[in-house]
C-alpha positions as CSV (number, residue, x, y, z in Angstrom):
1,M,-22.9,-2.2,26.5
2,K,-23.0,-4.7,23.7
3,V,-20.5,-3.9,20.9
4,A,-20.5,-5.6,17.5
5,F,-17.1,-5.4,15.8
6,V,-17.5,-6.2,12.1
7,V,-14.5,-7.2,10.0
8,H,-13.9,-9.7,7.2
9,D,-11.0,-11.5,9.0
10,F,-10.2,-11.2,12.7
11,D,-6.6,-12.1,12.3
12,A,-3.4,-10.3,13.5
13,N,-1.6,-11.4,10.2
14,F,-3.7,-8.9,8.2
15,G,-3.9,-5.1,8.5
16,Q,-7.6,-4.6,9.4
17,G,-7.6,-7.9,11.4
18,R,-4.5,-6.8,13.4
19,Y,-6.3,-3.5,14.2
20,G,-9.3,-5.5,15.5
21,V,-7.2,-7.9,17.5
22,E,-5.4,-5.1,19.3
23,I,-8.6,-3.2,20.0
24,A,-10.4,-6.3,21.3
25,R,-7.4,-7.3,23.4
26,R,-7.9,-4.0,25.3
27,L,-11.6,-3.5,25.3
28,A,-13.2,-7.0,25.6
29,G,-13.1,-6.7,29.4
30,K,-14.8,-3.3,29.4
31,C,-17.8,-4.1,27.3
32,E,-19.6,-7.1,25.8
33,F,-17.4,-7.5,22.7
34,T,-18.6,-9.6,19.8
35,V,-16.7,-10.1,16.6
36,Y,-18.6,-10.6,13.4
37,A,-16.2,-12.0,10.9
38,N,-15.8,-14.7,8.3
39,T,-12.6,-16.0,9.9
40,F,-11.3,-15.8,13.5
41,N,-7.7,-16.4,14.3
42,A,-6.9,-14.9,17.7
43,P,-7.0,-17.7,20.3
44,D,-5.1,-15.6,22.9
45,V,-7.7,-12.8,23.0
46,Q,-9.8,-13.2,26.1
47,H,-13.6,-12.5,26.6
48,V,-14.4,-12.2,22.9
49,R,-17.4,-13.9,21.3
50,W,-17.3,-14.8,17.6
51,V,-20.2,-14.8,15.2
52,K,-19.2,-16.4,11.9
53,V,-20.4,-14.3,8.9
54,P,-20.6,-16.5,5.8
55,A,-18.9,-15.1,2.7
56,I,-18.0,-16.4,-0.8
57,R,-14.2,-16.1,-0.8
58,W,-13.5,-16.6,-4.5
59,N,-11.9,-13.1,-4.7
60,V,-12.0,-9.7,-2.9
61,L,-15.1,-8.6,-4.8
62,T,-17.2,-11.7,-4.0
63,T,-16.0,-11.4,-0.4
64,V,-17.3,-7.8,-0.1
65,L,-20.6,-8.4,-1.9
66,S,-21.5,-11.6,-0.1
67,F,-20.3,-10.5,3.4
68,L,-22.4,-7.3,3.4
69,P,-25.9,-8.8,3.4
70,A,-24.9,-11.7,5.6
71,A,-23.5,-9.4,8.3
72,E,-26.6,-7.2,8.0
73,R,-28.9,-10.2,8.7
74,L,-27.0,-11.2,11.8
75,L,-26.7,-7.7,13.2
76,R,-30.5,-7.2,12.8
77,R,-31.1,-10.5,14.6
78,D,-28.7,-9.7,17.5
79,K,-29.4,-5.9,17.9
80,P,-26.1,-4.8,19.5
81,D,-25.9,-1.4,21.2
82,V,-23.0,-0.2,19.1
83,I,-21.9,-1.4,15.7
84,H,-18.3,-0.8,14.7
85,A,-17.6,-1.5,11.0
86,Q,-14.1,-1.9,9.5
87,G,-14.6,-0.2,6.2
88,L,-17.2,-1.6,3.8
89,T,-18.5,-4.4,6.1
90,G,-21.9,-3.4,7.3
91,W,-24.8,-1.0,6.3
92,S,-26.0,-0.3,9.8
93,A,-22.8,1.0,11.4
94,D,-22.6,3.5,14.2
95,V,-18.9,4.0,13.9
96,I,-16.7,3.3,10.9
97,T,-13.0,2.8,10.9
98,G,-11.8,3.9,7.5
99,H,-8.8,1.9,6.4
100,I,-8.8,2.9,2.7
101,C,-10.5,5.2,0.2
102,N,-10.8,3.3,-3.1
103,A,-11.8,6.4,-5.1
104,A,-8.6,8.1,-4.0
105,R,-6.5,5.0,-4.5
106,A,-7.7,4.7,-8.1
107,R,-6.3,8.2,-8.8
108,S,-3.2,8.0,-6.7
109,M,-1.9,4.5,-7.9
110,A,-1.3,3.2,-11.3
111,I,-3.7,0.2,-11.3
112,H,-2.0,-1.9,-13.9
113,R,-3.8,-5.2,-13.5
114,H,-7.2,-5.5,-15.1
115,R,-8.7,-7.3,-12.1
116,A,-7.6,-4.5,-9.8
117,R,-9.1,-1.8,-12.0
118,W,-12.4,-3.8,-12.2
119,F,-12.5,-4.2,-8.4
120,I,-12.1,-0.5,-7.8
121,Q,-14.7,0.4,-10.4
122,M,-17.2,-1.9,-8.8
123,V,-16.5,-1.1,-5.2
124,T,-16.2,2.7,-5.3
125,P,-19.9,3.4,-5.8
126,L,-20.7,1.0,-2.9
127,E,-18.1,2.7,-0.7
128,R,-19.6,6.1,-1.5
129,A,-23.1,4.9,-0.5
130,F,-21.6,3.3,2.6
131,Y,-20.2,6.5,3.9
132,R,-23.6,8.2,3.3
133,Q,-25.6,5.8,5.4
134,R,-27.9,7.6,7.8
135,R,-27.1,5.6,11.0
136,A,-23.3,6.2,11.0
137,S,-22.3,9.1,13.2
138,H,-18.6,8.7,13.8
139,L,-15.6,8.1,11.6
140,I,-12.2,6.9,12.9
141,A,-9.6,7.6,10.2
142,I,-6.2,5.9,10.5
143,S,-4.5,9.1,9.2
144,R,-5.2,12.7,8.5
145,C,-4.7,12.1,4.7
146,L,-7.4,9.4,4.7
147,A,-9.8,11.5,6.7
148,E,-9.5,14.2,4.1
149,E,-9.9,11.7,1.2
150,I,-13.1,10.3,2.7
151,R,-14.5,13.9,3.2
152,A,-13.6,15.0,-0.3
153,E,-14.5,11.8,-2.2
154,Y,-17.6,10.6,-0.3
155,G,-19.0,13.8,1.4
156,W,-18.5,12.7,5.0
157,N,-19.3,15.6,7.2
158,K,-19.9,14.1,10.6
159,A,-17.7,13.5,13.7
160,T,-14.2,12.4,12.8
161,A,-11.3,11.2,15.0
162,V,-7.8,10.6,13.5
163,L,-6.2,7.7,15.4
164,H,-3.0,6.5,13.9
165,H,-2.4,2.8,14.3
166,G,-0.6,1.7,17.4
167,T,2.3,-0.8,17.4
168,N,2.9,-3.8,19.6
169,T,6.3,-2.7,20.8
170,D,6.9,-6.0,22.7
171,Q,6.5,-7.9,19.5
172,F,8.3,-5.4,17.3
173,R,11.6,-4.6,19.0
174,P,15.3,-4.5,18.3
175,P,17.3,-7.7,18.7
176,A,18.2,-8.4,22.3
177,N,21.9,-9.1,21.6
178,A,24.4,-9.9,18.9
179,G,23.6,-13.6,19.2
180,E,20.0,-13.1,18.3
181,L,20.9,-10.8,15.4
182,A,23.3,-13.4,14.0
183,E,20.6,-16.1,14.3
184,L,18.1,-14.0,12.5
185,K,20.5,-13.1,9.6
186,A,21.1,-16.8,9.2
187,R,17.4,-17.6,9.3
188,F,16.7,-15.2,6.4
189,R,19.8,-16.3,4.6
190,L,21.3,-12.8,4.6
191,P,24.9,-12.7,3.4
192,A,27.7,-11.5,5.7
193,N,29.4,-8.1,5.2
194,H,26.4,-6.5,3.4
195,W,24.2,-3.5,4.2
196,H,20.8,-5.2,4.6
197,W,17.6,-3.5,3.3
198,L,14.1,-4.7,4.0
199,F,10.9,-4.2,2.0
200,V,7.6,-5.5,3.4
201,G,4.2,-5.4,1.8
202,E,2.4,-5.4,-1.5
203,A,5.1,-5.1,-4.2
204,V,3.1,-2.3,-5.9
205,K,3.9,-0.1,-3.0
206,G,7.4,0.7,-4.1
207,L,9.4,-2.5,-4.7
208,N,10.3,-1.4,-8.2
209,Q,11.8,1.8,-6.9
210,V,13.8,-0.1,-4.2
211,I,15.2,-2.6,-6.7
212,Q,16.3,0.2,-9.0
213,Q,18.4,1.7,-6.2
214,L,20.5,-1.5,-5.8
215,P,23.0,-0.8,-8.6
216,F,24.0,2.4,-6.8
217,F,24.8,0.6,-3.5
218,R,27.1,-2.3,-4.3
219,E,27.3,-3.4,-0.7
220,A,23.4,-3.5,-0.3
221,H,21.4,-6.7,-0.1
222,L,17.5,-6.6,-0.2
223,L,15.2,-8.8,1.7
224,V,11.6,-8.8,0.3
225,I,8.7,-10.0,2.5
226,S,5.7,-10.0,0.3
227,R,2.7,-12.1,-0.9
228,S,3.0,-10.5,-4.3
229,E,4.0,-12.5,-7.4
230,P,7.7,-11.9,-7.7
231,A,8.3,-12.9,-11.4
232,K,8.4,-9.4,-12.9
233,Y,10.5,-8.1,-10.0
234,R,13.0,-10.9,-10.5
235,E,13.1,-10.0,-14.2
236,L,13.8,-6.3,-13.3
237,A,16.5,-7.4,-10.9
238,R,18.0,-9.6,-13.6
239,S,18.1,-6.8,-16.1
240,L,19.9,-4.6,-13.6
241,G,22.4,-7.3,-12.7
242,V,21.3,-7.3,-9.0
243,L,19.2,-10.5,-8.8
244,N,21.9,-12.2,-6.6
245,R,21.6,-9.4,-4.1
246,I,17.9,-9.9,-3.4
247,T,16.2,-12.5,-1.2
248,F,12.6,-13.0,-2.3
249,W,11.2,-14.6,0.9
250,G,7.5,-14.5,0.2
251,Y,5.0,-14.6,3.1
252,E,6.4,-14.6,6.6
253,A,4.2,-15.4,9.6
254,H,6.5,-13.6,11.9
255,P,7.5,-10.3,10.2
256,E,8.9,-8.9,13.4
257,L,11.8,-11.3,13.0
258,A,12.7,-9.8,9.6
259,F,12.7,-6.2,11.0
260,R,15.2,-7.3,13.7
261,A,17.5,-8.9,11.1
262,V,18.2,-5.8,8.9
263,D,19.8,-2.4,8.9
264,V,17.2,-0.2,7.1
265,F,13.6,-0.3,6.1
266,V,12.8,1.1,2.6
267,Y,9.2,1.7,1.7
268,P,8.8,4.4,-1.0
269,S,5.1,3.9,-1.5
270,D,3.2,6.8,-3.1
271,Y,-0.2,5.7,-1.7
272,D,-1.0,4.0,1.6
273,P,-3.7,5.2,4.0
274,F,-1.3,4.3,6.8
275,G,1.3,1.7,6.2
276,M,1.7,-0.2,9.5
277,V,4.9,-1.8,8.3
278,G,6.5,1.7,8.6
279,S,5.6,2.0,12.3
280,E,6.6,-1.6,13.0
281,A,10.0,-0.9,11.5
282,M,10.3,2.2,13.7
283,A,9.4,0.1,16.7
284,S,12.2,-2.3,15.8
285,S,14.7,0.6,16.1
286,I,15.8,0.5,12.4
287,P,15.9,3.7,10.4
288,V,13.1,4.1,7.8
289,V,12.9,5.7,4.4
290,L,9.2,6.2,3.7
291,G,7.2,7.8,0.9
292,D,6.3,11.3,2.1
293,S,2.6,11.2,1.3
294,I,1.5,8.0,3.1
295,G,-0.3,7.9,6.4
296,V,2.5,6.7,8.6
297,A,4.7,9.5,7.3
298,E,2.5,11.8,9.5
299,L,4.5,10.3,12.5
300,V,7.9,11.1,11.0
301,Q,9.9,14.3,11.3
302,D,12.4,14.1,8.5
303,G,15.9,13.7,9.9
304,I,14.7,13.4,13.5
305,N,12.9,10.0,13.7
306,G,13.1,8.8,10.1
307,L,13.6,9.9,6.5
308,L,11.0,10.8,3.9
309,C,11.4,10.6,0.2
310,K,9.5,11.5,-3.0
311,P,8.6,8.0,-4.3
312,Q,8.5,9.0,-8.0
313,E,11.9,10.7,-7.8
314,A,14.7,8.2,-7.8
315,D,17.3,10.8,-6.7
316,S,15.2,11.5,-3.6
317,I,15.2,7.9,-2.5
318,R,18.9,7.6,-3.3
319,S,19.8,10.7,-1.4
320,Q,18.2,9.4,1.8
321,L,19.8,6.0,1.5
322,S,23.1,7.8,0.9
323,R,22.7,9.8,4.1
324,L,22.2,6.6,6.1
325,R,25.2,4.8,4.5
326,A,27.5,7.8,5.0
327,D,26.5,8.4,8.7
328,P,26.0,5.3,10.9
329,K,25.5,7.5,13.9
330,L,22.6,9.2,12.2
331,A,21.1,5.8,11.3
332,A,21.4,4.8,15.0
333,R,19.8,8.0,16.2
334,L,16.9,7.7,13.8
335,G,16.3,4.1,14.8
336,Q,16.2,5.0,18.5
337,A,14.0,8.0,17.9
338,G,11.7,6.0,15.7
339,R,11.2,3.4,18.5
340,E,10.4,6.2,21.0
341,T,7.7,7.5,18.6
342,A,6.2,4.0,18.2
343,I,6.1,3.6,22.0
344,A,4.3,7.0,22.4
345,T,1.8,6.0,19.7
346,S,0.3,3.1,21.6
347,W,-2.6,0.7,21.0
348,D,-3.6,1.5,24.6
349,H,-4.3,5.2,23.7
350,N,-6.1,4.1,20.5
351,A,-8.3,1.7,22.4
352,D,-9.1,4.3,25.1
353,E,-10.3,6.8,22.4
354,V,-12.4,4.1,20.7
355,L,-14.1,3.2,24.0
356,K,-14.9,6.9,24.5
357,I,-16.7,6.9,21.1
358,Y,-18.6,3.7,22.0
359,R,-19.8,5.2,25.3
360,A,-20.8,8.5,23.6
361,I,-22.9,6.6,21.0
362,H,-24.4,4.3,23.7
363,A,-25.3,7.3,25.9
364,E,-26.9,9.1,23.0
365,R,-29.0,6.0,22.1
366,S,-30.0,5.5,25.7
367,T,-31.7,8.9,25.8
368,Q,-33.7,8.4,22.5
């Protein structure tokens, strides 16, 4: 069975790329697995062939618009048995993994930047047509909320499997001992005798709300791992008198180290189809405070293996942080239970289910 896995970037440092790397790591020995991507950064993944798809990488929009026809030409040339597209990457997909619904994102998030609004306005009609292509027969949604968005916004009415992202629980783990913890706190320049918070991801996914909580917790210090431009967040912190209690770290190639270095992960996002950073924090045995409507929140039982908040209600975020600060034993229990959840939600299970879908499609095609 020849499988074509289509993604812009096959790279574990990016969300869709990480999904692809983990799936390929487990399935490449069970089928002929070829990655169609513009970039390939997974030298440790065995038995995978790479076909480079040319794309104009000026911005996200040019990437999408140039990648689509280039991938289509290559797929028509190679004629794989099963084509697995990662979102808007190929017009002749058999199975689509939905990672985002831009129509829902436009309504759920305040798109402040002109470029972001322009991108969504251009891409949403393409995405709608993409989910109505005749060949596609199976949707893999990374959360129940995303599956419902794609059904409601784009009219998808075919087979759907909800497969929450797995987590590499060897990579994302608690510190082995006090010595490792001390080394990591020093690496990230975290001050001693503070309660260390962590925010990871696009700043628009709740960094404002986290910074606004710092004045209420004088002992807290925030570590920010993000590619987002920090200028306006620095200004907010300065206006609140908390700039000296934030470490703006920028991009980090090994985010698992940051998770091991802190006491709590705070991610009050009001829109995220999944939010892999949440499950990675859980795997690292730190308590999480997550927005209650994002995909990864579907794995959380409030007060059992994590805490959920209303992102637009500052009192809700503050209340959950206060619970953790007042009860270290609760924080420890939540952290341990979160790791157990991450272990149970494995990439192995995810890959097994994906392989079942490939085989079903291949069997159906073989009888036609």
